[in-house]
VOZABA-404662 format. One line per 4 residues: their letters; for each residue x, y, z of C-alpha. Coordinates in nm, 3 decimals. Layout:
N
a	X,Y,Z ~ ...
//
This chain:
183
mtii	-7.457,-8.633,-12.705 ~ -7.544,-8.736,-12.307 ~ -7.277,-8.910,-12.144 ~ -7.396,-9.184,-11.832
prat	-7.251,-9.201,-11.539 ~ -7.082,-9.608,-11.553 ~ -7.294,-9.668,-11.182 ~ -7.632,-9.528,-11.362
asvv	-7.559,-9.773,-11.673 ~ -7.528,-10.060,-11.499 ~ -7.818,-10.037,-11.246 ~ -8.066,-9.929,-11.607
vslt	-7.887,-10.224,-11.773 ~ -7.947,-10.432,-11.438 ~ -8.336,-10.323,-11.415 ~ -8.420,-10.386,-11.774
llgm	-8.277,-10.737,-11.767 ~ -8.503,-10.788,-11.469 ~ -8.755,-10.672,-11.640 ~ -8.745,-10.888,-11.939
yaaa	-8.710,-11.193,-11.708 ~ -8.996,-11.097,-11.552 ~ -9.144,-11.097,-11.829 ~ -9.089,-11.434,-11.960
snaa	-9.188,-11.637,-11.653 ~ -9.489,-11.406,-11.644 ~ -9.567,-11.599,-11.974 ~ -9.898,-11.775,-11.962
epam	-9.799,-12.121,-11.920 ~ -10.107,-12.340,-11.950 ~ -10.362,-12.453,-11.640 ~ -10.290,-12.810,-11.539
vsls	-10.497,-13.039,-11.431 ~ -10.396,-13.340,-11.191 ~ -10.583,-13.622,-11.161 ~ -10.599,-13.959,-10.942
dgkl	-10.332,-13.821,-10.679 ~ -10.101,-13.660,-10.999 ~ -10.081,-13.997,-11.137 ~ -10.249,-13.831,-11.450
vmav	-10.212,-13.504,-11.579 ~ -10.369,-13.288,-11.862 ~ -10.253,-12.916,-12.049 ~ -10.598,-12.673,-12.003
pesw	-10.614,-12.416,-12.278 ~ -10.529,-12.126,-12.139 ~ -10.872,-11.882,-12.296 ~ -11.079,-12.168,-12.011
kkvt	-11.128,-11.991,-11.675 ~ -11.116,-12.218,-11.414 ~ -11.413,-12.209,-11.166 ~ -11.565,-12.406,-10.876
prvr	-11.800,-12.662,-10.935 ~ -12.130,-12.698,-10.993 ~ -12.147,-13.032,-10.765 ~ -11.885,-13.162,-10.518
iiey	-11.779,-13.461,-10.722 ~ -11.631,-13.260,-10.997 ~ -11.300,-13.199,-10.950 ~ -11.251,-12.957,-11.224
efsv	-11.487,-12.694,-11.426 ~ -11.414,-12.476,-11.667 ~ -11.589,-12.196,-11.858 ~ -11.505,-12.117,-12.228
paad	-11.612,-11.799,-12.375 ~ -11.895,-11.820,-12.588 ~ -11.832,-11.782,-12.958 ~ -11.995,-11.475,-13.167
gdkn	-12.390,-11.535,-13.171 ~ -12.398,-11.758,-12.872 ~ -12.551,-11.646,-12.609 ~ -12.411,-11.901,-12.343
agrv	-12.104,-12.013,-12.263 ~ -11.929,-12.367,-12.263 ~ -11.871,-12.571,-11.958 ~ -11.606,-12.840,-11.907
timg	-11.654,-13.068,-11.631 ~ -11.421,-13.356,-11.503 ~ -11.378,-13.620,-11.290 ~ -11.343,-13.932,-11.184
aggs	-11.642,-14.201,-11.214 ~ -11.745,-14.551,-11.188 ~ -12.004,-14.757,-11.428 ~ -11.922,-14.923,-11.761
vdan	-11.773,-14.710,-12.003 ~ -12.070,-14.824,-12.254 ~ -12.378,-14.735,-11.959 ~ -12.191,-14.375,-11.947
ikrw	-12.224,-14.302,-12.273 ~ -12.615,-14.440,-12.305 ~ -12.659,-14.203,-12.008 ~ -12.470,-13.949,-12.234
lgqf	-12.744,-13.978,-12.498 ~ -13.056,-13.946,-12.293 ~ -12.959,-13.609,-12.173 ~ -12.996,-13.489,-12.568
srtt	-13.367,-13.524,-12.741 ~ -13.391,-13.501,-13.129 ~ -13.008,-13.563,-13.188 ~ -12.887,-13.466,-13.549
khev	-12.529,-13.689,-13.491 ~ -12.374,-13.872,-13.210 ~ -12.066,-14.012,-13.286 ~ -11.877,-14.264,-13.055
tket	-11.463,-14.350,-13.164 ~ -11.178,-14.552,-12.956 ~ -10.845,-14.399,-12.941 ~ -10.519,-14.500,-12.724
iagq	-10.321,-14.195,-12.564 ~ -10.055,-14.144,-12.292 ~ -10.110,-14.543,-12.312 ~ -10.438,-14.545,-12.227
evhf	-10.774,-14.682,-12.374 ~ -10.973,-14.302,-12.452 ~ -11.368,-14.402,-12.530 ~ -11.487,-13.969,-12.714
ldii	-11.809,-13.882,-12.784 ~ -11.940,-13.663,-13.044 ~ -12.325,-13.543,-13.006 ~ -12.528,-13.291,-13.129
gtyn	-12.901,-13.206,-13.044 ~ -13.100,-13.059,-12.793 ~ -12.966,-13.044,-12.470 ~ -13.145,-13.124,-12.150
drrg	-12.902,-12.900,-11.919 ~ -13.002,-13.009,-11.534 ~ -12.809,-12.851,-11.252 ~ -12.858,-13.151,-11.053
pfap	-13.054,-13.563,-11.047 ~ -13.414,-13.411,-10.983 ~ -13.366,-13.105,-11.052 ~ -13.599,-12.975,-11.404
gvkr	-13.371,-12.904,-11.725 ~ -13.359,-12.605,-11.959 ~ -13.438,-12.717,-12.347 ~ -13.102,-12.612,-12.566
khye	-13.156,-12.637,-12.873 ~ -12.823,-12.664,-13.081 ~ -12.590,-12.792,-12.853 ~ -12.303,-13.020,-12.869
mlaa	-12.177,-13.202,-12.618 ~ -11.727,-13.333,-12.742 ~ -11.666,-13.591,-12.437 ~ -11.413,-13.862,-12.360
iivt	-11.387,-14.138,-12.123 ~ -11.016,-14.210,-12.000 ~ -10.997,-14.599,-11.895 ~ -10.618,-14.618,-11.681
ekag	-10.526,-14.943,-11.486 ~ -10.422,-14.804,-11.186 ~ -10.642,-14.469,-11.144 ~ -11.002,-14.565,-11.246
kyfv	-11.176,-14.356,-11.540 ~ -11.204,-14.006,-11.603 ~ -11.487,-13.799,-11.704 ~ -11.390,-13.479,-11.942
kfyg	-11.689,-13.359,-12.057 ~ -11.713,-13.024,-12.257 ~ -12.124,-12.914,-12.369 ~ -12.254,-12.565,-12.481
pqkt	-12.396,-12.391,-12.790 ~ -12.261,-12.537,-13.145 ~ -12.067,-12.238,-13.264 ~ -11.899,-12.229,-12.866
idan	-11.814,-12.633,-12.925 ~ -11.672,-12.609,-13.282 ~ -11.448,-12.259,-13.197 ~ -11.307,-12.502,-12.916
kkaf	-11.281,-12.855,-13.089 ~ -10.862,-12.861,-13.099 ~ -10.827,-12.690,-12.795 ~ -11.024,-13.011,-12.610
rami	-10.850,-13.225,-12.828 ~ -10.503,-13.119,-12.731 ~ -10.650,-13.106,-12.385 ~ -10.654,-13.511,-12.406
dslk	-10.414,-13.572,-12.652 ~ -10.156,-13.368,-12.316 ~ -10.207,-13.652,-12.096 ~ -9.924,-13.742,-11.909
vke	-9.918,-14.099,-11.669 ~ -9.697,-14.049,-11.383 ~ -9.573,-14.334,-11.190
//
């Protein structure tokens, strides 16, 4: 039988508890995005990697890991924007050719009007309004337009190869459902 001196035992217990506390405090928590000076917040899935936005008007951009068999990752952008809901939905539909599906629905989340769009087809992927596009077959876009009285409209757009979108539909929806409005 090994006898550990009392002082050594208390150090071992303290280090063990400290290690357990550190592990618990380092547990991955979802990233939060804060919009309109903190008036709106949403939780972003842990597996989505925050990246530098391609263009300045985008507030947040995330890369979503490609599903098995897909070459490209998914892209999520979040930004405040203007224009009518219908005009923006029409613009997003115009980014696709040969659509095989498009569905628009409206719900209330956290007391805010949210318009959802789901489009499948050939996506014209462009880096900007004047850049040439790359036709990407079998792409899908999930989008949400959050309409608020105090903070204006916010667009959350997620597009990429269909398998990647399918693998992340629940995560996208959970992010939108996590919307909180702060006064």
